[in-house]
Z-matrix of the N, CA and C atoms (Angstrom, degrees):
N
C 1 1.426
C 2 1.521 1 108.46
N 3 1.321 2 119.45 1 127.38
C 4 1.445 3 120.34 2 -177.75
C 5 1.524 4 110.17 3 -72.71
N 6 1.365 5 113.19 4 150.20
C 7 1.478 6 120.05 5 178.00
C 8 1.530 7 109.32 6 -65.17
N 9 1.335 8 113.11 7 151.12
C 10 1.471 9 118.64 8 177.61
C 11 1.512 10 109.73 9 -69.88
N 12 1.306 11 119.48 10 139.26
C 13 1.467 12 120.50 11 -179.66
C 14 1.527 13 111.82 12 -65.09
N 15 1.315 14 115.11 13 144.84
C 16 1.476 15 118.56 14 178.56
C 17 1.509 16 109.34 15 -68.10
N 18 1.326 17 115.78 16 141.73
C 19 1.453 18 119.15 17 178.33
C 20 1.540 19 107.69 18 -67.64
N 21 1.330 20 117.97 19 156.62
C 22 1.459 21 120.24 20 179.12
C 23 1.550 22 110.04 21 -63.47
N 24 1.305 23 115.98 22 146.08
C 25 1.437 24 122.58 23 -177.96
C 26 1.547 25 110.39 24 -66.57
N 27 1.370 26 115.57 25 137.92
C 28 1.472 27 120.14 26 177.85
C 29 1.512 28 108.61 27 -96.76
N 30 1.301 29 114.45 28 138.82
C 31 1.461 30 121.54 29 176.81
C 32 1.499 31 108.85 30 -108.52
N 33 1.345 32 116.17 31 123.70
C 34 1.464 33 122.14 32 -178.17
C 35 1.519 34 108.55 33 -106.75
N 36 1.322 35 116.50 34 144.35
C 37 1.461 36 121.32 35 173.22
C 38 1.521 37 108.31 36 -151.40
N 39 1.303 38 114.90 37 162.00
C 40 1.445 39 120.52 38 179.69
C 41 1.511 40 109.01 39 -77.97
N 42 1.337 41 112.77 40 147.59
C 43 1.460 42 117.59 41 177.82
C 44 1.535 43 109.19 42 -76.22
N 45 1.293 44 117.14 43 151.35
C 46 1.473 45 117.99 44 178.29
C 47 1.528 46 110.61 45 -65.46
N 48 1.300 47 115.01 46 140.81
C 49 1.452 48 120.97 47 -173.58
C 50 1.520 49 108.58 48 -118.73
N 51 1.332 50 116.96 49 133.84
C 52 1.457 51 121.49 50 171.02
C 53 1.513 52 107.77 51 -99.49
N 54 1.309 53 116.41 52 123.45
C 55 1.455 54 120.46 53 -179.14
C 56 1.523 55 109.55 54 -90.41
N 57 1.310 56 115.69 55 141.50
C 58 1.447 57 120.75 56 178.24
C 59 1.535 58 108.62 57 -80.45
N 60 1.291 59 116.23 58 130.98
C 61 1.458 60 121.63 59 -179.53
C 62 1.526 61 108.10 60 -87.35
N 63 1.332 62 116.22 61 106.34
C 64 1.443 63 119.57 62 -173.87
C 65 1.537 64 111.96 63 -109.00
N 66 1.322 65 119.49 64 -14.64
C 67 1.463 66 118.21 65 -176.63
C 68 1.510 67 112.95 66 -105.95
N 69 1.267 68 119.44 67 11.39
C 70 1.441 69 122.26 68 170.78
C 71 1.523 70 116.05 69 79.72
N 72 1.322 71 119.44 70 11.54
C 73 1.457 72 120.60 71 177.20
C 74 1.512 73 107.72 72 -78.65
N 75 1.328 74 114.82 73 134.56
C 76 1.455 75 117.54 74 179.42
C 77 1.510 76 111.23 75 -65.35
N 78 1.319 77 116.76 76 141.50
C 79 1.456 78 120.27 77 178.91
C 80 1.519 79 111.73 78 -66.57
N 81 1.301 80 118.05 79 -33.23
C 82 1.468 81 120.75 80 -175.27
C 83 1.518 82 111.25 81 -92.46
N 84 1.344 83 119.37 82 15.31
C 85 1.466 84 119.60 83 -177.75
C 86 1.525 85 108.88 84 -79.09
N 87 1.301 86 113.34 85 149.43
C 88 1.468 87 118.12 86 178.86
C 89 1.533 88 109.25 87 -87.57
N 90 1.327 89 115.25 88 170.42
C 91 1.465 90 119.11 89 -178.31
C 92 1.531 91 110.20 90 -67.93
N 93 1.323 92 118.84 91 -27.96
C 94 1.454 93 119.98 92 -178.82
C 95 1.515 94 112.06 93 -67.31
N 96 1.334 95 116.74 94 -28.86
C 97 1.477 96 120.45 95 -179.48
C 98 1.534 97 111.40 96 -70.41
N 99 1.322 98 117.61 97 -33.00
C 100 1.457 99 120.17 98 -173.50
C 101 1.510 100 112.18 99 -96.99
N 102 1.281 101 121.08 100 -5.24
C 103 1.466 102 123.91 101 -178.39
C 104 1.531 103 108.98 102 -78.12
N 105 1.346 104 117.13 103 147.50
C 106 1.450 105 118.92 104 176.64
C 107 1.517 106 111.26 105 -71.95
N 108 1.309 107 114.91 106 165.87
C 109 1.486 108 119.86 107 178.96
C 110 1.515 109 109.83 108 -64.39
N 111 1.302 110 118.33 109 151.42
C 112 1.461 111 119.67 110 -179.43
C 113 1.521 112 110.94 111 -67.06
N 114 1.315 113 116.98 112 157.24
C 115 1.447 114 124.29 113 178.26
C 116 1.512 115 110.22 114 -66.15
N 117 1.343 116 118.00 115 126.49
C 118 1.472 117 117.74 116 -178.84
C 119 1.513 118 114.02 117 -69.72
N 120 1.337 119 116.46 118 -14.15
C 121 1.471 120 118.92 119 -178.41
C 122 1.501 121 111.38 120 85.14
N 123 1.313 122 115.26 121 -167.56
C 124 1.466 123 121.38 122 -178.39
C 125 1.516 124 108.48 123 -79.65
N 126 1.332 125 115.45 124 129.17
C 127 1.448 126 121.98 125 -179.87
C 128 1.527 127 108.59 126 -93.12
N 129 1.279 128 116.76 127 128.32
C 130 1.465 129 121.25 128 -178.76
C 131 1.533 130 108.57 129 -69.40
N 132 1.334 131 114.78 130 139.47
C 133 1.490 132 120.20 131 177.69
C 134 1.491 133 108.23 132 -148.23
N 135 1.324 134 116.07 133 145.36
C 136 1.455 135 119.77 134 178.47
C 137 1.539 136 112.05 135 -90.44
N 138 1.350 137 116.06 136 2.50
C 139 1.456 138 120.50 137 178.72
C 140 1.544 139 109.40 138 -75.63
N 141 1.307 140 115.85 139 147.79
C 142 1.445 141 120.53 140 176.87
C 143 1.513 142 110.19 141 -78.87
N 144 1.323 143 117.67 142 -41.09
C 145 1.445 144 122.66 143 -179.21
C 146 1.523 145 109.37 144 -113.35
N 147 1.311 146 116.24 145 147.00
C 148 1.449 147 122.23 146 178.99
C 149 1.531 148 107.30 147 -107.61
N 150 1.325 149 116.70 148 131.81
C 151 1.451 150 118.08 149 177.31
C 152 1.540 151 109.25 150 -114.43
N 153 1.312 152 114.33 151 -175.31
C 154 1.457 153 120.63 152 -173.14
C 155 1.513 154 111.79 153 -65.16
N 156 1.325 155 117.32 154 -35.08
C 157 1.450 156 119.89 155 179.79
C 158 1.545 157 111.63 156 -62.99
N 159 1.337 158 115.46 157 -37.40
C 160 1.466 159 118.15 158 176.69
C 161 1.511 160 110.61 159 -65.40
N 162 1.289 161 117.73 160 -41.15
C 163 1.470 162 120.54 161 179.10
C 164 1.530 163 110.62 162 -65.33
N 165 1.352 164 116.47 163 -41.29
C 166 1.444 165 119.74 164 179.64
C 167 1.537 166 110.95 165 -66.37
N 168 1.341 167 116.15 166 -38.07
C 169 1.432 168 119.87 167 178.20
C 170 1.525 169 110.47 168 -65.48
N 171 1.335 170 117.95 169 -36.88
C 172 1.437 171 121.40 170 178.81
C 173 1.507 172 111.20 171 -69.95
N 174 1.344 173 116.96 172 -33.39
C 175 1.458 174 120.75 173 179.42
C 176 1.505 175 111.53 174 -88.21
N 177 1.339 176 118.55 175 -4.90
C 178 1.465 177 124.12 176 179.28
C 179 1.543 178 109.33 177 62.25
N 180 1.321 179 116.54 178 41.91
C 181 1.480 180 122.13 179 176.65
C 182 1.507 181 107.51 180 -102.16
N 183 1.324 182 118.85 181 130.83
C 184 1.468 183 119.07 182 177.23
C 185 1.533 184 111.02 183 -63.89
N 186 1.316 185 117.48 184 136.93
C 187 1.446 186 122.27 185 -177.94
C 188 1.522 187 109.10 186 -91.58
N 189 1.334 188 116.00 187 136.27
C 190 1.453 189 120.58 188 175.90
C 191 1.524 190 109.18 189 -70.07
N 192 1.284 191 117.18 190 132.47
C 193 1.463 192 119.72 191 -179.92
C 194 1.512 193 109.10 192 -76.64
N 195 1.316 194 115.58 193 158.55
C 196 1.445 195 120.67 194 179.64
C 197 1.526 196 112.61 195 -75.79
N 198 1.336 197 116.58 196 -22.29
C 199 1.445 198 120.24 197 178.84
C 200 1.517 199 110.03 198 -78.55
N 201 1.312 200 119.00 199 137.01
C 202 1.445 201 120.05 200 177.57
C 203 1.520 202 112.81 201 -66.91
N 204 1.305 203 116.16 202 151.65
C 205 1.482 204 119.29 203 179.88
C 206 1.520 205 108.95 204 -69.21
N 207 1.291 206 115.79 205 150.84
C 208 1.448 207 120.24 206 178.57
C 209 1.510 208 110.28 207 -68.41
N 210 1.327 209 118.79 208 139.51
C 211 1.430 210 120.11 209 -178.78
C 212 1.543 211 110.69 210 -65.45
N 213 1.301 212 114.53 211 143.99
C 214 1.457 213 119.47 212 -179.99
C 215 1.523 214 108.82 213 -76.66
N 216 1.309 215 116.81 214 145.47
C 217 1.467 216 119.16 215 -178.73
C 218 1.539 217 110.85 216 -67.14
N 219 1.311 218 114.51 217 148.91
C 220 1.476 219 119.61 218 179.55
C 221 1.526 220 110.33 219 -66.28
N 222 1.270 221 115.46 220 143.90
C 223 1.477 222 119.61 221 177.15
C 224 1.491 223 109.77 222 -121.28
N 225 1.326 224 117.60 223 -169.85
C 226 1.463 225 120.35 224 -174.58
C 227 1.524 226 113.14 225 -67.27
N 228 1.333 227 117.09 226 -25.94
C 229 1.465 228 119.14 227 177.83
C 230 1.524 229 109.41 228 -67.62
N 231 1.337 230 116.93 229 -41.92
C 232 1.446 231 119.06 230 178.26
C 233 1.532 232 111.80 231 -64.42
N 234 1.314 233 117.18 232 -36.25
C 235 1.449 234 120.89 233 178.23
C 236 1.524 235 110.77 234 -64.98
N 237 1.336 236 117.19 235 -42.14
C 238 1.474 237 120.45 236 179.44
C 239 1.524 238 110.20 237 -65.65
N 240 1.363 239 117.06 238 -41.67
C 241 1.462 240 118.56 239 -179.87
C 242 1.525 241 110.69 240 -67.47
N 243 1.313 242 119.54 241 -37.50
C 244 1.448 243 121.23 242 177.79
C 245 1.531 244 110.72 243 -66.38
N 246 1.332 245 117.73 244 -37.27
C 247 1.469 246 120.39 245 176.44
C 248 1.539 247 110.70 246 -65.66
N 249 1.317 248 117.19 247 -42.16
C 250 1.474 249 120.07 248 178.55
C 251 1.518 250 110.35 249 -64.14
N 252 1.339 251 118.48 250 -40.20
C 253 1.443 252 120.90 251 179.34
C 254 1.527 253 111.51 252 -65.47
N 255 1.333 254 117.27 253 -41.32
C 256 1.452 255 120.45 254 178.65
C 257 1.512 256 110.53 255 -64.87
N 258 1.320 257 117.85 256 -40.81
C 259 1.450 258 121.36 257 178.68
C 260 1.534 259 111.77 258 -64.27
N 261 1.368 260 116.95 259 -40.80
C 262 1.458 261 120.10 260 178.80
C 263 1.525 262 111.25 261 -68.45
N 264 1.335 263 117.32 262 -37.67
C 265 1.452 264 120.10 263 178.36
C 266 1.535 265 110.90 264 -66.30
N 267 1.348 266 116.54 265 -38.68
C 268 1.469 267 120.00 266 179.33
C 269 1.525 268 111.36 267 -66.32
N 270 1.354 269 115.14 268 -34.20
C 271 1.473 270 118.27 269 179.81
C 272 1.519 271 112.63 270 -81.61
N 273 1.336 272 116.90 271 -8.00
C 274 1.469 273 120.70 272 179.82
C 275 1.503 274 114.16 273 80.42
N 276 1.326 275 118.08 274 19.59
C 277 1.458 276 120.07 275 -179.42
C 278 1.512 277 113.48 276 -73.82
N 279 1.320 278 117.26 277 -21.89
C 280 1.467 279 120.29 278 -178.67
C 281 1.526 280 113.18 279 -97.13
N 282 1.332 281 116.62 280 4.39
C 283 1.466 282 120.13 281 177.57
C 284 1.537 283 108.59 282 -82.62
N 285 1.335 284 115.20 283 132.53
C 286 1.464 285 120.65 284 -179.01
C 287 1.499 286 108.24 285 -111.35
N 288 1.338 287 116.12 286 125.42
C 289 1.459 288 122.04 287 174.92
C 290 1.526 289 108.64 288 -103.69
N 291 1.328 290 115.37 289 122.60
C 292 1.447 291 120.05 290 178.27
C 293 1.516 292 108.77 291 -87.31
N 294 1.336 293 115.85 292 122.49
C 295 1.450 294 119.91 293 177.38
C 296 1.528 295 108.82 294 -78.23
N 297 1.318 296 116.66 295 143.49
C 298 1.496 297 118.22 296 178.09
C 299 1.515 298 110.71 297 -65.66
N 300 1.325 299 116.04 298 143.97
C 301 1.454 300 121.26 299 179.99
C 302 1.514 301 108.77 300 -73.79
N 303 1.326 302 116.93 301 130.09
C 304 1.440 303 118.87 302 -179.80
C 305 1.519 304 109.99 303 -83.95
N 306 1.295 305 117.37 304 152.04
C 307 1.462 306 119.21 305 -176.84
C 308 1.519 307 111.59 306 -66.46
N 309 1.317 308 114.49 307 146.82
C 310 1.483 309 120.36 308 -178.03
C 311 1.501 310 110.47 309 -79.74
N 312 1.303 311 116.38 310 147.06
C 313 1.469 312 122.43 311 175.94
C 314 1.519 313 111.29 312 -97.20
N 315 1.329 314 117.82 313 2.89
C 316 1.450 315 121.33 314 -173.14
C 317 1.504 316 112.13 315 -66.80
N 318 1.352 317 119.21 316 -40.35
C 319 1.452 318 120.98 317 -178.09
C 320 1.543 319 110.35 318 -67.71
N 321 1.333 320 116.34 319 -39.44
C 322 1.462 321 119.10 320 178.27
C 323 1.509 322 111.24 321 -65.32
N 324 1.324 323 116.26 322 -42.87
C 325 1.494 324 119.64 323 -179.87
C 326 1.509 325 110.57 324 -67.14
N 327 1.334 326 118.50 325 -35.29
C 328 1.458 327 121.39 326 -179.56
C 329 1.543 328 110.29 327 -64.32
N 330 1.327 329 115.63 328 -47.65
C 331 1.469 330 118.26 329 -177.57
C 332 1.522 331 110.79 330 -68.91
N 333 1.346 332 117.39 331 -34.35
C 334 1.477 333 119.81 332 178.64
C 335 1.516 334 109.54 333 -67.11
N 336 1.341 335 119.88 334 -44.84
C 337 1.440 336 123.44 335 -179.95
C 338 1.518 337 110.73 336 -66.76
N 339 1.336 338 116.59 337 -37.78
C 340 1.465 339 118.87 338 178.86
C 341 1.519 340 110.78 339 -67.17
N 342 1.326 341 118.79 340 -41.67
C 343 1.466 342 120.92 341 -179.90
C 344 1.527 343 110.41 342 -65.77
N 345 1.324 344 117.98 343 -47.08
C 346 1.478 345 120.99 344 -177.66
C 347 1.521 346 110.85 345 -66.70
N 348 1.338 347 117.46 346 -43.08
C 349 1.469 348 121.13 347 -179.34
C 350 1.486 349 112.04 348 -64.95
N 351 1.350 350 117.50 349 -44.69
C 352 1.468 351 120.81 350 179.95
C 353 1.531 352 110.72 351 -69.20
N 354 1.319 353 118.99 352 -32.14
C 355 1.456 354 120.73 353 176.12
C 356 1.525 355 110.00 354 -65.39
N 357 1.322 356 117.70 355 -41.18
C 358 1.455 357 120.70 356 178.16
C 359 1.538 358 110.53 357 -66.73
N 360 1.310 359 116.67 358 -37.62
C 361 1.470 360 119.38 359 -179.63
C 362 1.525 361 113.30 360 -78.35
N 363 1.346 362 116.75 361 -15.13
C 364 1.471 363 120.28 362 174.75
C 365 1.513 364 110.85 363 -61.80
N 366 1.337 365 115.94 364 -34.43
C 367 1.468 366 120.06 365 177.55
C 368 1.512 367 109.08 366 -65.64
N 369 1.347 368 118.82 367 -38.72
C 370 1.456 369 120.10 368 179.06
C 371 1.521 370 111.90 369 -68.60
N 372 1.332 371 117.26 370 -29.12
C 373 1.492 372 120.43 371 177.17
C 374 1.516 373 108.70 372 -66.75
N 375 1.333 374 118.61 373 -35.53
C 376 1.459 375 121.44 374 178.63
C 377 1.538 376 111.58 375 -68.55
N 378 1.323 377 115.67 376 -36.07
C 379 1.466 378 119.01 377 -175.94
C 380 1.560 379 109.91 378 -82.58
N 381 1.294 380 117.16 379 -55.20
C 382 1.475 381 123.94 380 179.54
C 383 1.513 382 108.67 381 -130.10
N 384 1.330 383 119.21 382 97.53
C 385 1.457 384 121.83 383 -172.69
C 386 1.531 385 113.95 384 -60.82
N 387 1.308 386 118.44 385 -39.18
C 388 1.476 387 120.06 386 -177.75
C 389 1.526 388 109.27 387 -68.32
N 390 1.335 389 117.62 388 -48.93
C 391 1.461 390 121.08 389 -178.83
C 392 1.514 391 110.94 390 -67.14
N 393 1.334 392 116.56 391 -37.53
C 394 1.462 393 119.23 392 178.86
C 395 1.519 394 111.73 393 -66.56
N 396 1.337 395 119.23 394 -40.70
C 397 1.449 396 122.39 395 178.94
C 398 1.542 397 109.75 396 -67.51
N 399 1.321 398 117.94 397 -39.48
C 400 1.452 399 121.06 398 176.92
C 401 1.538 400 109.47 399 -64.34
N 402 1.331 401 118.15 400 -40.30
C 403 1.452 402 121.47 401 177.59
C 404 1.496 403 112.43 402 -62.48
N 405 1.376 404 117.59 403 -40.87
C 406 1.433 405 121.83 404 -179.98
C 407 1.536 406 109.95 405 -64.04
N 408 1.341 407 115.41 406 -43.44
C 409 1.481 408 118.91 407 -178.81
C 410 1.529 409 109.98 408 -65.52
N 411 1.309 410 117.76 409 -48.04
C 412 1.458 411 121.29 410 -179.06
C 413 1.539 412 110.81 411 -62.85
N 414 1.305 413 116.73 412 -43.19
C 415 1.453 414 121.59 413 -179.13
C 416 1.522 415 110.48 414 -62.17
N 417 1.316 416 117.79 415 -48.94
C 418 1.476 417 120.94 416 -177.43
C 419 1.542 418 111.66 417 -67.38
N 420 1.325 419 117.09 418 -39.29
C 421 1.465 420 118.03 419 176.84
C 422 1.516 421 111.37 420 -65.30
N 423 1.343 422 116.03 421 -43.30
C 424 1.462 423 119.22 422 179.61
C 425 1.523 424 112.64 423 -65.51
N 426 1.310 425 116.05 424 -40.26
C 427 1.462 426 120.03 425 179.69
C 428 1.518 427 110.95 426 -67.41
N 429 1.317 428 117.68 427 -42.19
C 430 1.466 429 120.81 428 177.08
C 431 1.503 430 112.32 429 -63.54
N 432 1.329 431 115.83 430 -44.83
C 433 1.475 432 119.01 431 179.44
C 434 1.522 433 111.41 432 -62.90
N 435 1.334 434 116.87 433 -43.25
C 436 1.444 435 120.61 434 -177.58
C 437 1.546 436 111.92 435 -68.81
N 438 1.295 437 117.01 436 -44.10
C 439 1.453 438 119.98 437 -175.64
C 440 1.526 439 113.50 438 -73.22
N 441 1.334 440 118.90 439 -37.50
C 442 1.464 441 121.23 440 -171.42
C 443 1.505 442 113.91 441 -104.79
N 444 1.322 443 118.60 442 -18.62
C 445 1.453 444 119.21 443 -176.16
C 446 1.548 445 113.44 444 -117.13
N 447 1.336 446 116.32 445 -31.26
C 448 1.448 447 118.71 446 -177.45
C 449 1.533 448 111.13 447 -92.34
N 450 1.313 449 116.48 448 -47.44
C 451 1.483 450 120.09 449 -175.29
C 452 1.527 451 110.91 450 -82.10
N 453 1.312 452 114.93 451 149.60
C 454 1.469 453 122.12 452 172.31
C 455 1.504 454 109.83 453 -82.01
N 456 1.309 455 115.11 454 167.83
C 457 1.451 456 120.45 455 177.08
C 458 1.529 457 108.79 456 -68.34
N 459 1.308 458 116.78 457 132.41
C 460 1.469 459 120.00 458 -179.87
C 461 1.500 460 112.44 459 -129.56
């Protein structure tokens, strides 16, 4: 029985896309209209050192003055915010009361766990001194590390 003929090859392509013009550049503008101005090159100067003002002048960037800008006059929004703040201060909403820190139970729990764990391992020291001593060392190191370095104060 002869093999079935291969189906004709399909050609895939992207559909044409219309892009939305969101930045206001004219569609019919040429590339020369949208290109930046050419580089002015190196500007001759009789100064020995070049500072930032010279570079800003060459780049035609306005320089920030050293004097601070004059504060803007208050408007109705500032008046409303000041009234809200005064009302909240009068009601005591902005007063913060610090609660006293309660004593930690970590030291008590550490000594209790150390006493009970070492008492249980004391039996192992009687039976097998080497294994019991190793157990005491590992237990105390693990308990100390866990209680004082891993856990937070509770």
